[in-house]
C-alpha positions in Angstrom: 3.3 -34.9 -3.6 1.0 -32.3 -4.7 3.0 -31.7 -8.2 0.7 -29.3 -9.4 0.1 -27.1 -6.3 2.5 -24.1 -7.4 0.5 -23.5 -10.8 -1.6 -20.6 -9.1 1.7 -19.4 -7.5 3.5 -18.8 -10.2 1.1 -15.7 -11.7 1.9 -13.9 -8.8 5.6 -14.0 -9.2 5.2 -13.3 -13.1 2.4 -10.7 -13.6 4.0 -7.5 -13.0 3.6 -4.0 -14.4 4.2 -3.3 -17.8 7.2 -0.8 -18.2 5.5 1.1 -21.4 4.5 4.3 -22.3 1.9 3.9 -19.8 1.5 2.6 -16.4 -1.2 -0.1 -17.1 -0.4 -1.8 -14.3 -3.1 -4.5 -14.8 -3.4 -7.4 -11.9 -0.2 -6.0 -10.2 -0.5 -8.9 -7.4 3.0 -8.7 -6.0 2.1 -5.2 -4.5 -0.4 -2.4 -4.4 1.5 0.4 -3.4 3.5 1.1 -6.6 -0.1 1.4 -8.4 -1.1 3.9 -6.2 2.5 5.8 -6.0 1.9 5.8 -9.8 -1.4 7.9 -9.7 0.3 9.9 -6.5 3.2 10.7 -8.7 1.6 10.9 -12.1 1.7 14.4 -13.9 -1.7 16.4 -14.0 -0.8 16.8 -17.8 -4.8 17.5 -18.9 -3.6 20.8 -19.9 -4.0 21.1 -23.6 -1.4 23.4 -25.4 -3.8 23.3 -28.7 -6.8 24.4 -27.2 -8.2 25.2 -23.4 -10.9 23.0 -24.1 -13.3 25.1 -22.1 -15.8 22.4 -21.3 -18.0 24.1 -18.8 -21.7 25.6 -18.4 -20.1 28.9 -17.5 -19.5 30.1 -21.0 -17.0 29.8 -23.8 -13.9 32.1 -24.2 -13.2 34.4 -27.1 -10.4 34.0 -29.6 -8.2 36.3 -28.1 -8.3 34.8 -24.6 -7.6 31.4 -26.2 -4.4 32.6 -28.2 -3.3 34.7 -24.7 -4.2 31.4 -22.5 -2.3 29.1 -25.1 0.9 31.3 -25.3 0.8 31.3 -21.7 0.3 27.3 -21.4 3.1 26.7 -23.8 5.9 28.9 -22.1 4.6 27.2 -18.7 4.9 24.0 -20.5 8.6 24.8 -21.6 9.3 25.9 -17.8 8.0 22.8 -16.1 10.2 20.4 -18.3 13.1 22.6 -17.3 11.8 22.0 -13.6 11.5 26.1 -13.5 8.7 26.1 -11.0 8.4 29.7 -10.4 8.3 30.5 -14.0 5.6 27.6 -14.6 3.8 29.0 -11.8 3.4 32.5 -12.9 2.5 31.4 -16.7 0.0 29.1 -15.5 -1.7 31.5 -13.3 -1.6 33.8 -16.3 -3.1 31.2 -18.6 -6.0 30.6 -15.8 -6.6 34.3 -15.7 -6.8 34.5 -19.5 -9.2 31.9 -19.7 -11.1 31.4 -16.5 -13.6 29.3 -17.6 -11.1 26.9 -18.8 -9.5 24.0 -16.4 -6.2 24.1 -18.2 -4.3 26.8 -16.4 -5.4 25.3 -12.8 -4.6 21.9 -13.9 -0.9 23.4 -14.5 -0.7 24.9 -11.2 -1.9 21.6 -9.8 1.0 20.1 -11.5 3.6 22.7 -10.2 2.0 21.9 -6.6 2.4 18.4 -6.6 6.3 18.8 -8.4 6.8 20.9 -5.3 5.2 18.6 -2.8 2.5 20.9 -2.0 -0.9 18.9 -1.2 -3.0 21.4 -0.5 -1.9 23.6 -3.5 -2.6 20.1 -5.9 -6.1 20.0 -4.0 -7.0 23.7 -4.4 -6.0 24.1 -7.8 -7.7 20.8 -8.9 -11.1 22.2 -7.3 -10.5 25.1 -9.2 -10.1 23.3 -12.6 -13.5 21.6 -11.8 -15.1 24.6 -10.9 -14.0 26.2 -14.2 -15.1 23.3 -16.0 -17.3 20.6 -14.4 -17.5 18.3 -17.5 -14.1 18.6 -18.6 -12.7 15.1 -19.1 -8.9 16.2 -18.3 -9.9 18.0 -15.0 -12.0 14.9 -13.8 -9.5 12.6 -14.2 -7.0 14.7 -12.9 -9.5 14.8 -9.7 -9.7 11.1 -10.1 -6.2 10.3 -10.0 -5.7 12.6 -6.8 -8.7 10.8 -5.3 -6.8 7.5 -5.9 -3.5 9.0 -4.4 -6.0 9.6 -1.3 -7.5 6.2 -1.0 -10.8 7.4 -2.1 -11.4 4.7 -4.8 -15.1 5.0 -5.5 -14.8 8.8 -5.5 -11.9 8.2 -8.0 -14.4 5.8 -10.1 -16.9 8.6 -10.1 -14.7 11.2 -11.2 -12.8 8.6 -14.0 -16.8 8.0 -15.2 -17.4 11.8 -15.7 -14.4 12.1 -17.6 -15.0 9.4 -19.8 -18.9 11.1 -20.6 -16.7 13.8 -21.8 -14.3 11.6 -23.7 -15.1 8.1 -24.2 -11.9 7.1 -26.0 -9.5 9.0 -23.3 -7.0 6.0 -23.2 -5.5 7.5 -20.0 -8.6 7.1 -17.9 -10.0 3.8 -19.3 -6.5 2.5 -18.3 -6.7 4.1 -14.9 -10.2 2.9 -14.1 -8.9 -0.8 -15.5 -6.1 -0.4 -13.1 -8.2 0.7 -10.1 -10.7 -2.3 -10.7 -7.6 -4.8 -11.4 -5.5 -3.9 -8.4 -7.2 -2.4 -5.8 -11.2 -3.0 -5.9 -10.4 -6.8 -7.0 -13.1 -6.7 -9.7 -10.9 -8.1 -12.8 -14.2 -8.3 -14.9 -14.6 -4.6 -14.6 -11.1 -4.1 -15.2 -11.5 -6.2 -18.2 -14.1 -4.2 -19.7 -12.2 -0.8 -19.1 -8.9 -2.4 -20.4 -11.1 -3.6 -23.5 -12.1 -0.2 -24.5 -8.6 0.8 -24.0 -7.5 -1.3 -26.6 -9.9 -0.1 -29.0 -8.9 3.5 -28.2 -5.4 2.8 -29.2 -4.7 -0.9 -30.5 -1.0 -0.4 -31.0 -0.1 0.3 -27.1 1.4 -3.2 -25.9 0.9 -2.3 -22.0 -3.0 -2.1 -22.8 -2.8 -5.5 -24.3 -1.0 -6.9 -21.3 -2.9 -5.6 -18.9 -5.9 -6.8 -20.7 -4.2 -10.3 -21.0 -3.8 -10.4 -17.3 -7.4 -9.4 -16.3 -8.7 -11.8 -18.4 -6.5 -14.6 -16.9 -8.0 -13.4 -13.6 -11.5 -13.9 -14.7 -10.6 -17.2 -16.2 -10.8 -16.7 -19.8 -7.3 -18.2 -20.6 -7.2 -18.5 -24.0 -8.3 -15.0 -24.9 -5.3 -13.9 -22.3 -3.1 -15.5 -24.3 -4.1 -14.0 -27.5 -3.9 -10.4 -25.8 -0.5 -11.4 -24.2 0.5 -12.5 -27.6 -0.3 -9.2 -29.0 1.5 -7.4 -26.5 4.8 -9.4 -27.2 4.4 -8.9 -30.6 4.0 -5.0 -30.4 6.8 -5.2 -28.1 9.0 -8.3 -28.7 11.6 -6.9 -26.5 9.6 -6.5 -23.3 10.6 -9.6 -20.9 7.6 -9.0 -18.8 5.0 -9.4 -21.7 6.9 -12.9 -22.7 7.0 -14.1 -18.9 3.3 -13.1 -18.3 2.7 -15.0 -21.6 4.4 -17.9 -20.2 2.4 -17.7 -17.3 -0.5 -17.7 -18.8 0.3 -20.6 -20.9 1.4 -22.7 -17.7 -2.5 -22.1 -16.8 -3.8 -23.1 -19.6 -1.0 -26.3 -19.0 0.3 -25.5 -22.5 3.8 -26.6 -21.0 5.9 -26.4 -24.2 4.9 -23.1 -25.1 5.5 -21.7 -21.5 9.0 -23.0 -21.9 9.2 -21.5 -25.1 8.2 -18.0 -23.8 10.0 -18.0 -20.6 13.4 -18.7 -22.4 12.4 -16.0 -24.6 12.2 -13.6 -21.7 15.7 -15.0 -20.0 17.4 -14.9 -23.6 16.2 -11.1 -23.2 17.0 -10.5 -19.2 19.3 -13.6 -17.9 18.5 -12.3 -14.5 15.1 -11.8 -14.5 13.7 -13.8 -11.4 10.0 -14.4 -12.7 11.2 -15.7 -16.0 13.8 -17.9 -14.1 11.5 -19.4 -12.1 8.6 -19.8 -14.6 11.2 -21.8 -17.0 11.8 -24.1 -14.0 8.3 -24.8 -13.3 7.6 -25.4 -16.9 10.5 -27.9 -17.0 9.0 -29.7 -13.8 5.6 -29.8 -15.6 7.2 -31.5 -18.5 8.7 -34.2 -16.1 12.3 -32.4 -17.3 13.1 -33.2 -13.5 17.0 -33.1 -13.4 16.4 -30.0 -15.8 14.1 -28.5 -13.5 16.3 -28.9 -10.5 19.3 -27.0 -12.6 16.6 -24.2 -13.4 15.8 -23.8 -10.0 19.2 -23.7 -8.8 19.6 -20.8 -11.1 16.5 -18.9 -10.2 18.0 -19.3 -6.6 21.2 -18.1 -7.4 19.2 -14.5 -8.0 17.2 -15.0 -4.6 19.2 -17.2 -2.0 16.9 -17.0 0.7 13.4 -17.6 -1.1 11.3 -19.9 0.4 9.1 -20.0 -2.2 11.9 -21.2 -4.7 13.5 -23.5 -2.0 10.4 -25.3 -1.7 10.0 -25.7 -5.4 13.7 -27.2 -5.4 12.3 -29.4 -2.7 9.4 -30.9 -5.3 11.5 -31.1 -7.8 14.0 -33.5 -6.0 11.0 -35.4 -4.8 9.9 -35.7 -7.9 13.1 -37.2 -9.3 13.2 -39.7 -6.3 15.9 -37.7 -4.4 14.2 -37.7 -1.2 16.8 -36.6 1.1 17.9 -33.8 -0.8 13.9 -33.0 -1.4 13.9 -32.9 2.5 16.9 -30.8 2.9 15.1 -28.5 0.3 11.8 -28.4 2.4 13.5 -27.7 5.8 15.8 -25.0 4.0 12.4 -23.5 3.0 11.0 -23.5 6.5 14.2 -22.2 7.9 13.9 -19.1 5.4 10.5 -18.4 6.6 9.6 -20.1 10.0 6.2 -18.6 10.2 4.6 -19.2 6.7 2.1 -21.8 7.0 2.7 -22.7 3.2 6.1 -24.1 3.7 5.4 -25.6 6.9 2.5 -27.5 5.1 4.5 -28.9 2.6 7.2 -30.2 4.8 4.7 -31.8 6.9 3.1 -33.3 3.7 6.2 -34.7 2.6 7.3 -36.3 5.6 3.9 -37.5 6.2 3.9 -39.1 2.7 7.4 -40.6 3.3 6.6 -42.1 6.4 9.9 -39.8 7.9 9.9 -38.3 11.2 6.2 -37.9 12.2 6.8 -35.9 15.1 8.1 -33.3 13.3 5.4 -34.0 10.3 3.0 -33.1 13.3 4.4 -30.3 14.7 4.9 -28.5 11.5 1.3 -29.3 10.3 -0.2 -28.1 13.6 1.7 -24.6 13.3 0.2 -24.6 9.6 -3.2 -25.0 10.9 -2.6 -22.4 13.9 -1.3 -20.1 11.4 -4.3 -20.2 8.6 -6.8 -22.3 10.4 -9.2 -21.6 7.5 -7.2 -23.1 5.0 -8.8 -26.4 4.1 -5.7 -28.0 2.6 -3.6 -27.5 5.6 -6.4 -29.2 7.8 -6.0 -32.0 5.0 -2.2 -32.2 5.5 -2.7 -32.4 9.3 -5.1 -35.3 8.5 -3.0 -36.6 6.0 0.2 -36.8 9.1 -2.7 -38.3 11.7 -3.1 -41.2 8.8 0.7 -41.6 8.7 0.7 -41.9 12.6 -2.0 -44.2 12.4 -4.5 -42.1 13.9 -7.4 -42.9 11.6 -10.0 -41.2 14.0 -8.4 -38.0 14.5 -7.4 -38.0 10.8 -11.2 -38.5 9.8 -12.5 -36.1 12.7 -9.9 -33.3 11.0 -11.4 -34.2 7.2 -15.1 -34.5 8.0 -16.0 -30.8 8.4 -13.8 -29.8 5.3 -14.0 -32.2 2.6 -17.2 -31.2 0.9 -16.8 -30.2 -2.4 -13.1 -30.5 -2.8 -12.3 -33.9 -4.6 -8.7 -34.4 -3.4 -9.6 -34.1 0.7 -13.0 -36.3 -0.7 -10.5 -38.7 -1.5 -8.1 -38.5 1.1 -11.5 -39.0 3.2 -12.2 -42.0 1.5 -8.8 -43.5 2.0 -9.1 -42.7 5.5 -12.2 -44.4 5.9 -11.4 -47.4 3.9 -9.0 -48.0 6.4 -11.3 -47.6 9.0 -12.8 -50.6 7.5 -16.2 -47.8 6.6 -16.5 -49.1 3.1 -20.1 -47.6 2.4 -18.7 -44.1 3.7 -15.2 -44.3 1.9 -17.2 -45.5 -1.6 -19.6 -42.2 -1.0 -16.9 -40.2 -0.7 -14.8 -41.5 -4.0 -18.2 -41.0 -5.8 -18.4 -37.5 -4.7 -14.7 -36.5 -5.6 -15.5 -38.2 -9.1 -18.7 -36.1 -9.5 -16.5 -33.1 -9.0 -13.5 -34.5 -11.0 -14.5 -37.3 -13.1 -10.8 -37.5 -14.6 -9.4 -38.2 -11.3 -7.6 -41.4 -12.0 -6.4 -41.9 -8.1 -10.3 -41.9 -7.0 -11.2 -43.9 -9.7 -8.8 -46.6 -8.9 -9.3 -46.3 -5.0 -13.1 -46.8 -5.8 -12.6 -49.4 -8.1 -10.4 -51.3 -5.8 -12.5 -50.9 -2.9 -15.5 -51.9 -4.7 -14.2 -55.4 -5.8 -12.6 -56.0 -1.9 -14.9 -58.4 0.1 -16.9 -57.2 2.9 
C-alpha cells in the first residue's frame, strides 16, 4: 500500500486563492483561468484623484491643469461608482484634455471601456495613457494587466517591470507579477522574489503572506512557508483558506498533529469547506487513526459524492485499517467515478496485486493506466508488480529495468523481483542503490539484509 502517495495531491486541493482585498492568487494549481479572469476583470484603477502623476518626458502640467483635471477625475470616479458610464466617460475625457501629458484620464476611459465590454476602447485608451506618460507606473501596470488578459505573458512581465522601475514599492504590481510567475509561467522561485517584496511593501496584507507561503512551499522551503502562512492566519484568523493552506504545508513537513489542528480550525470556520475536510482526513490517516480517518473521508464524500480522489482515499484508509473487502469496494467505486483516470486505475491495480486478488482485473487496470500515461514510471512499476503477483517474473523485470534508476521504490521492487528470480547479485545491487538514495528505507534495508544472509 502506498500510504504516502497522496501527500503531494493534497496540496492541489488545499492551495486556492485567498479571498482578500487583493487577488494574490499564489500557486493557484486547481485552475488557471480564474487568475486570467482576475486580470481581465480587474479595474484599471491607476488614475489618482490627488495628482495626475504626469510621469512623462513630454513636459509637466501647470497648477491650473492639475486642478482642472483633478476636479474632472473626482466627478468621473463618482459617476463610475454609480455605473453611470456616460458621465464617467465624459469626465475622464475632460481630464485627459485638461492634462494631456498625464495618463489618468486615459486610464479612466480604458476602465469605462472595460466595463462597457469595449475591448478596442480599452486597448486604444491604454495606449494613449502610455503615449502620454511612457514611464508612468499606473499606465504600465494597467497595460501589463491587459496583456495578461490577452495571454501575452512575456509582454506583461516587461510592462510590470517598467511599472516597478517607476515605483518599486507598488504592491499591486509586485503581486501581479508574482501571480503570473506562480500560476502561469510555472516559475515559483521568481514568484517568491516578487511576493517577498510585496510583503515588505505591505506587511499587514494577509493575502500576500498567503501567496508567499504557497510559493515557498512550491520551491521546497517548507519551514519558511509555514512561517508565512502563520503570519497570514494571524492577520486574518477567520480566513478558512489560510488555515487550510497552513494544514497542507504542515502535512508536507510531516507535522501531522499541527496539520490536523489547522484543518480542524478551518472546519470550525466553514464546516462544508471540502479542502479542509479532506485535509483533516488525510492527517488522521497519517496519524494511524484509521477509523477516524474513514469517518472523516465519509464526511468529505458527502460534500463531493462522486469524487474519485476521495473514494480512492477511502480505499487507502480501509486498507490501512485492514478492511480489505471495503477497500476494494472503494477503489472500484473510484474507478467507476473516473474510469479513464490512470491514477485511480493504478491504485486499484496495485491493491489487487498486493492482496493477490483478481489478478486478471489487476492486469487489465494496470495496462490501461500505462497506456494512458506511458511516461509515468509509478504506473509502470504497478504493472511490473502485477506481473510479479501473477508469477510472470521475466515480464516484471523487463518492465522495471528501463525505469527504475534513481527511484528508490522502483529499485527496491526490482530487487525483490530479481531476488525471486535467483539473481542475487543484481538484487543486492538494486537494494544498495535504493539505500544510497534513501538511507532510511527500512523495507530495502531488511530485504538486503535477508538476501545477503541467504545461501547461494
